N, CA, C, O and the ligand as a Tripos MOL2 file, in Angstrom:
@<TRIPOS>MOLECULE
protein
  237   235    60     0     0
PROTEIN
NO_CHARGES

@<TRIPOS>ATOM
      1 N           0.8440   -1.2060    0.0000 N.3       1 MET1
      2 CA          0.0000    0.0000    0.0000 C.3       1 MET1
      3 C           0.8720    1.2460    0.0000 C.2       1 MET1
      4 O           1.6430    1.4780    0.9310 O.2       1 MET1
      5 N           0.7440    2.0340   -1.0350 N.am      2 ASP2
      6 CA          1.5120    3.2720   -1.1070 C.3       2 ASP2
      7 C           0.5970    4.4820   -1.0470 C.2       2 ASP2
      8 O           0.9840    5.5800   -1.4480 O.2       2 ASP2
      9 N          -0.5870    4.2890   -0.5580 N.am      3 GLU3
     10 CA         -1.5410    5.3900   -0.5700 C.3       3 GLU3
     11 C          -1.4270    6.2850    0.6530 C.2       3 GLU3
     12 O          -2.0550    7.3410    0.7290 O.2       3 GLU3
     13 N          -0.6020    5.8380    1.6250 N.am      4 GLN4
     14 CA         -0.4050    6.6520    2.8160 C.3       4 GLN4
     15 C           1.0700    7.0180    2.9170 C.2       4 GLN4
     16 O           1.9360    6.1680    2.7090 O.2       4 GLN4
     17 N           1.3570    8.2600    3.2300 N.am      5 PRO5
     18 CA          2.7650    8.6440    3.3730 C.3       5 PRO5
     19 C           3.4330    7.8830    4.5090 C.2       5 PRO5
     20 O           2.9710    7.9330    5.6490 O.2       5 PRO5
     21 N           4.5120    7.1840    4.2030 N.am      6 ALA6
     22 CA          5.2500    6.4810    5.2410 C.3       6 ALA6
     23 C           6.1920    7.4440    5.9330 C.2       6 ALA6
     24 O           6.5540    7.2500    7.0940 O.2       6 ALA6
     25 N           6.5800    8.4690    5.2220 N.am      7 GLY7
     26 CA          7.4960    9.4530    5.7750 C.3       7 GLY7
     27 C           7.9850   10.3590    4.6600 C.2       7 GLY7
     28 O           7.9200   10.0070    3.4830 O.2       7 GLY7
     29 N           8.4670   11.5120    5.0380 N.am      8 CYS8
     30 CA          8.9360   12.4620    4.0370 C.3       8 CYS8
     31 C          10.2430   11.9730    3.4240 C.2       8 CYS8
     32 O          11.1800   11.6240    4.1420 O.2       8 CYS8
     33 N          10.3020   11.9490    2.0910 N.am      9 ALA9
     34 CA         11.5070   11.4790    1.4110 C.3       9 ALA9
     35 C          12.6490   12.4680    1.5720 C.2       9 ALA9
     36 O          13.8100   12.1180    1.3590 O.2       9 ALA9
     37 N          12.3330   13.6810    1.9410 N.am     10 THR10
     38 CA         13.3630   14.7150    2.0340 C.3      10 THR10
     39 C          13.8870   14.8770    3.4520 C.2      10 THR10
     40 O          15.0990   14.8620    3.6650 O.2      10 THR10
     41 N          12.9940   15.0330    4.4270 N.am     11 CYS11
     42 CA         13.4580   15.2920    5.7920 C.3      11 CYS11
     43 C          13.1660   14.1200    6.7230 C.2      11 CYS11
     44 O          13.6540   14.1060    7.8530 O.2      11 CYS11
     45 N          12.3810   13.1340    6.2780 N.am     12 GLY12
     46 CA         12.1600   11.9370    7.0750 C.3      12 GLY12
     47 C          11.0580   12.0590    8.1070 C.2      12 GLY12
     48 O          10.8100   11.1120    8.8530 O.2      12 GLY12
     49 N          10.3950   13.1920    8.1670 N.am     13 THR13
     50 CA          9.3130   13.3400    9.1220 C.3      13 THR13
     51 C           8.1470   12.4540    8.7060 C.2      13 THR13
     52 O           7.9770   12.1590    7.5240 O.2      13 THR13
     53 N           7.3540   12.0340    9.6670 N.am     14 THR14
     54 CA          6.2320   11.1620    9.3600 C.3      14 THR14
     55 C           4.9200   11.9180    9.5190 C.2      14 THR14
     56 O           4.8020   12.8500   10.3140 O.2      14 THR14
     57 N           3.9410   11.4830    8.7360 N.am     15 ALA15
     58 CA          2.6310   12.1200    8.8200 C.3      15 ALA15
     59 C           1.9560   11.7380   10.1300 C.2      15 ALA15
     60 O           2.1620   10.6450   10.6570 O.2      15 ALA15
     61 N           1.1540   12.6500   10.6410 N.am     16 ASP16
     62 CA          0.4430   12.3860   11.8830 C.3      16 ASP16
     63 C          -0.8210   11.5910   11.5770 C.2      16 ASP16
     64 O          -1.7520   12.1220   10.9720 O.2      16 ASP16
     65 N          -0.8640   10.3230   11.9890 N.am     17 PRO17
     66 CA         -2.0120    9.4690   11.6700 C.3      17 PRO17
     67 C          -3.2910    9.9500   12.3440 C.2      17 PRO17
     68 O          -4.3900    9.5600   11.9490 O.2      17 PRO17
     69 N          -3.1520   10.7860   13.3470 N.am     18 GLU18
     70 CA         -4.3460   11.2780   14.0350 C.3      18 GLU18
     71 C          -4.8490   12.5740   13.4180 C.2      18 GLU18
     72 O          -5.8050   13.1760   13.9070 O.2      18 GLU18
     73 N          -4.1980   12.9970   12.3430 N.am     19 ASP19
     74 CA         -4.6160   14.2280   11.6750 C.3      19 ASP19
     75 C          -4.7470   13.9720   10.1760 C.2      19 ASP19
     76 O          -3.8990   14.4010    9.3930 O.2      19 ASP19
     77 N          -5.8070   13.2760    9.7770 N.am     20 PRO20
     78 CA         -5.9800   12.8990    8.3670 C.3      20 PRO20
     79 C          -5.9820   14.1100    7.4430 C.2      20 PRO20
     80 O          -5.5660   14.0120    6.2880 O.2      20 PRO20
     81 N          -6.4400   15.2300    7.9360 N.am     21 GLY21
     82 CA         -6.4720   16.4260    7.0940 C.3      21 GLY21
     83 C          -5.0870   16.8510    6.6680 C.2      21 GLY21
     84 O          -4.9210   17.4300    5.5950 O.2      21 GLY21
     85 N          -4.0790   16.5720    7.4940 N.am     22 ALA22
     86 CA         -2.7160   16.9810    7.1740 C.3      22 ALA22
     87 C          -2.1740   16.1970    5.9860 C.2      22 ALA22
     88 O          -1.3110   16.6870    5.2580 O.2      22 ALA22
     89 N          -2.6790   14.9780    5.7870 N.am     23 LEU23
     90 CA         -2.1790   14.1410    4.6880 C.3      23 LEU23
     91 C          -2.4890   14.7500    3.3300 C.2      23 LEU23
     92 O          -1.7810   14.5050    2.3540 O.2      23 LEU23
     93 N          -3.5380   15.5330    3.2750 N.am     24 VAL24
     94 CA         -3.9400   16.1340    1.9940 C.3      24 VAL24
     95 C          -2.8330   17.0120    1.4400 C.2      24 VAL24
     96 O          -2.6650   17.1280    0.2260 O.2      24 VAL24
     97 N          -2.0780   17.6300    2.3420 N.am     25 ALA25
     98 CA         -1.0540   18.5740    1.9050 C.3      25 ALA25
     99 C           0.2200   17.8640    1.4640 C.2      25 ALA25
    100 O           1.1020   18.4840    0.8690 O.2      25 ALA25
    101 N           0.3230   16.5580    1.7530 N.am     26 TRP26
    102 CA          1.5160   15.8170    1.3310 C.3      26 TRP26
    103 C           1.5140   15.6360   -0.1780 C.2      26 TRP26
    104 O           0.4620   15.4630   -0.7950 O.2      26 TRP26
    105 N           2.6970   15.6790   -0.7610 N.am     27 VAL27
    106 CA          2.8180   15.5550   -2.2040 C.3      27 VAL27
    107 C           3.3180   14.1620   -2.5530 C.2      27 VAL27
    108 O           4.3640   13.7240   -2.0740 O.2      27 VAL27
    109 N           2.5480   13.4660   -3.4020 N.am     28 ARG28
    110 CA          2.9120   12.1170   -3.8140 C.3      28 ARG28
    111 C           3.6570   12.1940   -5.1430 C.2      28 ARG28
    112 O           3.2000   12.8380   -6.0870 O.2      28 ARG28
    113 N           4.7940   11.5400   -5.2010 N.am     29 GLY29
    114 CA          5.5740   11.5480   -6.4320 C.3      29 GLY29
    115 C           6.1370   10.1700   -6.7010 C.2      29 GLY29
    116 O           6.0430    9.2790   -5.8570 O.2      29 GLY29
    117 N           6.7230    9.9900   -7.8750 N.am     30 VAL30
    118 CA          7.3260    8.7020   -8.2190 C.3      30 VAL30
    119 C           8.7640    8.9390   -8.6390 C.2      30 VAL30
    120 O           9.0520    9.7470   -9.5230 O.2      30 VAL30
    121 N           9.6710    8.2040   -7.9750 N.am     31 GLU31
    122 CA         11.0790    8.2930   -8.3190 C.3      31 GLU31
    123 C          11.5990    6.8990   -8.5720 C.2      31 GLU31
    124 O          11.4990    6.0320   -7.7030 O.2      31 GLU31
    125 N          12.1570    6.6660   -9.7550 N.am     32 ASP32
    126 CA         12.7040    5.3480  -10.0830 C.3      32 ASP32
    127 C          11.6780    4.2490   -9.8600 C.2      32 ASP32
    128 O          12.0220    3.1500   -9.4220 O.2      32 ASP32
    129 N          10.4200    4.5430  -10.1610 N.am     33 GLY33
    130 CA          9.3780    3.5370  -10.0380 C.3      33 GLY33
    131 C           8.8630    3.3460   -8.6230 C.2      33 GLY33
    132 O           7.9570    2.5430   -8.3980 O.2      33 GLY33
    133 N           9.4280    4.0720   -7.6660 N.am     34 ARG34
    134 CA          8.9500    3.9660   -6.2920 C.3      34 ARG34
    135 C           8.1400    5.2030   -5.9410 C.2      34 ARG34
    136 O           8.4070    6.3060   -6.4200 O.2      34 ARG34
    137 N           7.1370    4.9870   -5.0840 N.am     35 VAL35
    138 CA          6.3460    6.1190   -4.6290 C.3      35 VAL35
    139 C           7.0760    6.8320   -3.5040 C.2      35 VAL35
    140 O           7.4940    6.2120   -2.5260 O.2      35 VAL35
    141 N           7.2200    8.1080   -3.6510 N.am     36 VAL36
    142 CA          7.8570    8.8920   -2.5930 C.3      36 VAL36
    143 C           6.8930    9.9860   -2.1480 C.2      36 VAL36
    144 O           6.1190   10.5220   -2.9420 O.2      36 VAL36
    145 N           6.9610   10.2950   -0.8780 N.am     37 TRP37
    146 CA          6.0920   11.3430   -0.3250 C.3      37 TRP37
    147 C           6.9450   12.4900    0.1760 C.2      37 TRP37
    148 O           8.0360   12.2950    0.7110 O.2      37 TRP37
    149 N           6.4250   13.6820   -0.0100 N.am     38 THR38
    150 CA          7.1190   14.8680    0.4720 C.3      38 THR38
    151 C           6.1800   15.6460    1.3760 C.2      38 THR38
    152 O           5.0360   15.9120    1.0080 O.2      38 THR38
    153 N           6.6520   16.0050    2.5410 N.am     39 CYS39
    154 CA          5.8050   16.6990    3.4990 C.3      39 CYS39
    155 C           5.5280   18.1280    3.0120 C.2      39 CYS39
    156 O           6.2560   18.6520    2.1700 O.2      39 CYS39
    157 N           4.4970   18.7400    3.5350 N.am     40 PRO40
    158 CA          4.1110   20.0870    3.0840 C.3      40 PRO40
    159 C           5.2570   21.0850    3.1710 C.2      40 PRO40
    160 O           5.4480   21.8910    2.2610 O.2      40 PRO40
    161 N           6.0120   21.0380    4.2450 N.am     41 ALA41
    162 CA          7.0960   22.0110    4.4230 C.3      41 ALA41
    163 C           8.1570   21.8390    3.3390 C.2      41 ALA41
    164 O           8.6300   22.8210    2.7670 O.2      41 ALA41
    165 N           8.5340   20.5760    3.0570 N.am     42 CYS42
    166 CA          9.5700   20.3190    2.0570 C.3      42 CYS42
    167 C           9.0610   20.6080    0.6530 C.2      42 CYS42
    168 O           9.8100   21.1120   -0.1850 O.2      42 CYS42
    169 N           7.7930   20.2950    0.3840 N.am     43 SER43
    170 CA          7.2680   20.5410   -0.9560 C.3      43 SER43
    171 C           7.2360   22.0320   -1.2450 C.2      43 SER43
    172 O           7.4800   22.4660   -2.3710 O.2      43 SER43
    173 N           6.9320   22.8100   -0.2110 N.am     44 ARG44
    174 CA          6.9460   24.2600   -0.4020 C.3      44 ARG44
    175 C           8.3580   24.7420   -0.7020 C.2      44 ARG44
    176 O           8.5730   25.5570   -1.5990 O.2      44 ARG44
    177 N           9.3210   24.2250    0.0650 N.am     45 ARG45
    178 CA         10.7040   24.6400   -0.1390 C.3      45 ARG45
    179 C          11.1820   24.1970   -1.5210 C.2      45 ARG45
    180 O          11.8940   24.9280   -2.2100 O.2      45 ARG45
    181 N          10.7770   22.9810   -1.9160 N.am     46 PHE46
    182 CA         11.1620   22.4170   -3.1980 C.3      46 PHE46
    183 C          10.6150   23.2670   -4.3410 C.2      46 PHE46
    184 O          11.3400   23.6220   -5.2700 O.2      46 PHE46
    185 N           9.3330   23.5840   -4.2570 N.am     47 LEU47
    186 CA          8.7100   24.3900   -5.2960 C.3      47 LEU47
    187 C           9.3920   25.7380   -5.4110 C.2      47 LEU47
    188 O           9.6420   26.2490   -6.5030 O.2      47 LEU47
    189 N           9.6850   26.2950   -4.2480 N.am     48 ARG48
    190 CA         10.3080   27.6160   -4.2600 C.3      48 ARG48
    191 C          11.6640   27.5660   -4.9380 C.2      48 ARG48
    192 O          12.0100   28.4750   -5.6920 O.2      48 ARG48
    193 N          12.4400   26.5160   -4.6800 N.am     49 SER49
    194 CA         13.7640   26.4300   -5.2880 C.3      49 SER49
    195 C          13.6450   26.2040   -6.7880 C.2      49 SER49
    196 O          14.4550   26.7160   -7.5600 O.2      49 SER49
    197 N          12.6350   25.4380   -7.2070 N.am     50 ILE50
    198 CA         12.4210   25.2400   -8.6430 C.3      50 ILE50
    199 C          12.0670   26.5590   -9.3080 C.2      50 ILE50
    200 O          12.5940   26.9060  -10.3650 O.2      50 ILE50
    201 N          11.1700   27.2790   -8.6700 N.am     51 GLU51
    202 CA         10.7720   28.5580   -9.2450 C.3      51 GLU51
    203 C          11.9690   29.5050   -9.3210 C.2      51 GLU51
    204 O          12.1270   30.2510  -10.2870 O.2      51 GLU51
    205 N          12.8080   29.4620   -8.2870 N.am     52 GLY52
    206 CA         13.9770   30.3250   -8.2730 C.3      52 GLY52
    207 C          14.9100   29.9990   -9.4260 C.2      52 GLY52
    208 O          15.4350   30.9000  -10.0810 O.2      52 GLY52
    209 N          15.1200   28.6870   -9.6790 N.am     53 LYS53
    210 CA         15.9860   28.2920  -10.7710 C.3      53 LYS53
    211 C          15.3900   28.6830  -12.1050 C.2      53 LYS53
    212 O          16.0830   29.1840  -12.9900 O.2      53 LYS53
    213 N          14.0860   28.4450  -12.2390 N.am     54 LEU54
    214 CA         13.4280   28.8040  -13.5000 C.3      54 LEU54
    215 C          13.5680   30.2940  -13.7550 C.2      54 LEU54
    216 O          13.8580   30.7370  -14.8660 O.2      54 LEU54
    217 N          13.3500   31.0560  -12.6800 N.am     55 ASP55
    218 CA         13.4270   32.4930  -12.8400 C.3      55 ASP55
    219 C          14.8100   32.9170  -13.3050 C.2      55 ASP55
    220 O          14.9460   33.7280  -14.2220 O.2      55 ASP55
    221 N          15.8440   32.3570  -12.6610 N.am     56 SER56
    222 CA         17.1930   32.8110  -13.0040 C.3      56 SER56
    223 C          17.5710   32.3430  -14.4120 C.2      56 SER56
    224 O          18.3140   33.0230  -15.1190 O.2      56 SER56
    225 N          17.0520   31.1720  -14.8170 N.am     57 GLN57
    226 CA         17.3580   30.7200  -16.1780 C.3      57 GLN57
    227 C          16.5900   31.5260  -17.2060 C.2      57 GLN57
    228 O          17.1070   31.8810  -18.2650 O.2      57 GLN57
    229 N          15.3510   31.8040  -16.8670 N.am     58 TRP58
    230 CA         14.4690   32.4720  -17.8330 C.3      58 TRP58
    231 C          14.8990   33.8970  -18.0690 C.2      58 TRP58
    232 O          14.9080   34.3830  -19.2000 O.2      58 TRP58
    233 N          15.2510   34.5540  -16.9960 N.am     59 TRP59
    234 CA         15.5720   35.9720  -17.1410 C.3      59 TRP59
    235 C          17.0670   36.1420  -17.3250 C.2      59 TRP59
    236 O          17.5470   37.2670  -17.4670 O.2      59 TRP59
    237 ZN          9.8920   16.9250    4.7320 Zn       60 ZN60
@<TRIPOS>BOND
     1     1     2 1
     2     2     3 1
     3     3     4 2
     4     3     5 am
     5     5     6 1
     6     6     7 1
     7     7     8 2
     8     7     9 am
     9     9    10 1
    10    10    11 1
    11    11    12 2
    12    11    13 am
    13    13    14 1
    14    14    15 1
    15    15    16 2
    16    15    17 am
    17    17    18 1
    18    18    19 1
    19    19    20 2
    20    19    21 am
    21    21    22 1
    22    22    23 1
    23    23    24 2
    24    23    25 am
    25    25    26 1
    26    26    27 1
    27    27    28 2
    28    27    29 am
    29    29    30 1
    30    30    31 1
    31    31    32 2
    32    31    33 am
    33    33    34 1
    34    34    35 1
    35    35    36 2
    36    35    37 am
    37    37    38 1
    38    38    39 1
    39    39    40 2
    40    39    41 am
    41    41    42 1
    42    42    43 1
    43    43    44 2
    44    43    45 am
    45    45    46 1
    46    46    47 1
    47    47    48 2
    48    47    49 am
    49    49    50 1
    50    50    51 1
    51    51    52 2
    52    51    53 am
    53    53    54 1
    54    54    55 1
    55    55    56 2
    56    55    57 am
    57    57    58 1
    58    58    59 1
    59    59    60 2
    60    59    61 am
    61    61    62 1
    62    62    63 1
    63    63    64 2
    64    63    65 am
    65    65    66 1
    66    66    67 1
    67    67    68 2
    68    67    69 am
    69    69    70 1
    70    70    71 1
    71    71    72 2
    72    71    73 am
    73    73    74 1
    74    74    75 1
    75    75    76 2
    76    75    77 am
    77    77    78 1
    78    78    79 1
    79    79    80 2
    80    79    81 am
    81    81    82 1
    82    82    83 1
    83    83    84 2
    84    83    85 am
    85    85    86 1
    86    86    87 1
    87    87    88 2
    88    87    89 am
    89    89    90 1
    90    90    91 1
    91    91    92 2
    92    91    93 am
    93    93    94 1
    94    94    95 1
    95    95    96 2
    96    95    97 am
    97    97    98 1
    98    98    99 1
    99    99   100 2
   100    99   101 am
   101   101   102 1
   102   102   103 1
   103   103   104 2
   104   103   105 am
   105   105   106 1
   106   106   107 1
   107   107   108 2
   108   107   109 am
   109   109   110 1
   110   110   111 1
   111   111   112 2
   112   111   113 am
   113   113   114 1
   114   114   115 1
   115   115   116 2
   116   115   117 am
   117   117   118 1
   118   118   119 1
   119   119   120 2
   120   119   121 am
   121   121   122 1
   122   122   123 1
   123   123   124 2
   124   123   125 am
   125   125   126 1
   126   126   127 1
   127   127   128 2
   128   127   129 am
   129   129   130 1
   130   130   131 1
   131   131   132 2
   132   131   133 am
   133   133   134 1
   134   134   135 1
   135   135   136 2
   136   135   137 am
   137   137   138 1
   138   138   139 1
   139   139   140 2
   140   139   141 am
   141   141   142 1
   142   142   143 1
   143   143   144 2
   144   143   145 am
   145   145   146 1
   146   146   147 1
   147   147   148 2
   148   147   149 am
   149   149   150 1
   150   150   151 1
   151   151   152 2
   152   151   153 am
   153   153   154 1
   154   154   155 1
   155   155   156 2
   156   155   157 am
   157   157   158 1
   158   158   159 1
   159   159   160 2
   160   159   161 am
   161   161   162 1
   162   162   163 1
   163   163   164 2
   164   163   165 am
   165   165   166 1
   166   166   167 1
   167   167   168 2
   168   167   169 am
   169   169   170 1
   170   170   171 1
   171   171   172 2
   172   171   173 am
   173   173   174 1
   174   174   175 1
   175   175   176 2
   176   175   177 am
   177   177   178 1
   178   178   179 1
   179   179   180 2
   180   179   181 am
   181   181   182 1
   182   182   183 1
   183   183   184 2
   184   183   185 am
   185   185   186 1
   186   186   187 1
   187   187   188 2
   188   187   189 am
   189   189   190 1
   190   190   191 1
   191   191   192 2
   192   191   193 am
   193   193   194 1
   194   194   195 1
   195   195   196 2
   196   195   197 am
   197   197   198 1
   198   198   199 1
   199   199   200 2
   200   199   201 am
   201   201   202 1
   202   202   203 1
   203   203   204 2
   204   203   205 am
   205   205   206 1
   206   206   207 1
   207   207   208 2
   208   207   209 am
   209   209   210 1
   210   210   211 1
   211   211   212 2
   212   211   213 am
   213   213   214 1
   214   214   215 1
   215   215   216 2
   216   215   217 am
   217   217   218 1
   218   218   219 1
   219   219   220 2
   220   219   221 am
   221   221   222 1
   222   222   223 1
   223   223   224 2
   224   223   225 am
   225   225   226 1
   226   226   227 1
   227   227   228 2
   228   227   229 am
   229   229   230 1
   230   230   231 1
   231   231   232 2
   232   231   233 am
   233   233   234 1
   234   234   235 1
   235   235   236 2
@<TRIPOS>SUBSTRUCTURE
     1 MET1         2 RESIDUE 1 A MET
     2 ASP2         6 RESIDUE 1 A ASP
     3 GLU3        10 RESIDUE 1 A GLU
     4 GLN4        14 RESIDUE 1 A GLN
     5 PRO5        18 RESIDUE 1 A PRO
     6 ALA6        22 RESIDUE 1 A ALA
     7 GLY7        26 RESIDUE 1 A GLY
     8 CYS8        30 RESIDUE 1 A CYS
     9 ALA9        34 RESIDUE 1 A ALA
    10 THR10       38 RESIDUE 1 A THR
    11 CYS11       42 RESIDUE 1 A CYS
    12 GLY12       46 RESIDUE 1 A GLY
    13 THR13       50 RESIDUE 1 A THR
    14 THR14       54 RESIDUE 1 A THR
    15 ALA15       58 RESIDUE 1 A ALA
    16 ASP16       62 RESIDUE 1 A ASP
    17 PRO17       66 RESIDUE 1 A PRO
    18 GLU18       70 RESIDUE 1 A GLU
    19 ASP19       74 RESIDUE 1 A ASP
    20 PRO20       78 RESIDUE 1 A PRO
    21 GLY21       82 RESIDUE 1 A GLY
    22 ALA22       86 RESIDUE 1 A ALA
    23 LEU23       90 RESIDUE 1 A LEU
    24 VAL24       94 RESIDUE 1 A VAL
    25 ALA25       98 RESIDUE 1 A ALA
    26 TRP26      102 RESIDUE 1 A TRP
    27 VAL27      106 RESIDUE 1 A VAL
    28 ARG28      110 RESIDUE 1 A ARG
    29 GLY29      114 RESIDUE 1 A GLY
    30 VAL30      118 RESIDUE 1 A VAL
    31 GLU31      122 RESIDUE 1 A GLU
    32 ASP32      126 RESIDUE 1 A ASP
    33 GLY33      130 RESIDUE 1 A GLY
    34 ARG34      134 RESIDUE 1 A ARG
    35 VAL35      138 RESIDUE 1 A VAL
    36 VAL36      142 RESIDUE 1 A VAL
    37 TRP37      146 RESIDUE 1 A TRP
    38 THR38      150 RESIDUE 1 A THR
    39 CYS39      154 RESIDUE 1 A CYS
    40 PRO40      158 RESIDUE 1 A PRO
    41 ALA41      162 RESIDUE 1 A ALA
    42 CYS42      166 RESIDUE 1 A CYS
    43 SER43      170 RESIDUE 1 A SER
    44 ARG44      174 RESIDUE 1 A ARG
    45 ARG45      178 RESIDUE 1 A ARG
    46 PHE46      182 RESIDUE 1 A PHE
    47 LEU47      186 RESIDUE 1 A LEU
    48 ARG48      190 RESIDUE 1 A ARG
    49 SER49      194 RESIDUE 1 A SER
    50 ILE50      198 RESIDUE 1 A ILE
    51 GLU51      202 RESIDUE 1 A GLU
    52 GLY52      206 RESIDUE 1 A GLY
    53 LYS53      210 RESIDUE 1 A LYS
    54 LEU54      214 RESIDUE 1 A LEU
    55 ASP55      218 RESIDUE 1 A ASP
    56 SER56      222 RESIDUE 1 A SER
    57 GLN57      226 RESIDUE 1 A GLN
    58 TRP58      230 RESIDUE 1 A TRP
    59 TRP59      234 RESIDUE 1 A TRP
    60 ZN60       237 GROUP 0 **** ****
């Protein structure tokens, strides 16, 4: 079962099983055929760094 985050692939934090609403914010991705989960904090940081790179390349 890969439908529940086992832990953040970036920082290793685990989702709070007593807070199902928090799971919605987790980002599900696939790396090398494996399902990886990223916690809300890391996904925000990740997105921001991608946007930063895009911006610097684009402009
Ligand atoms: Zn994380």
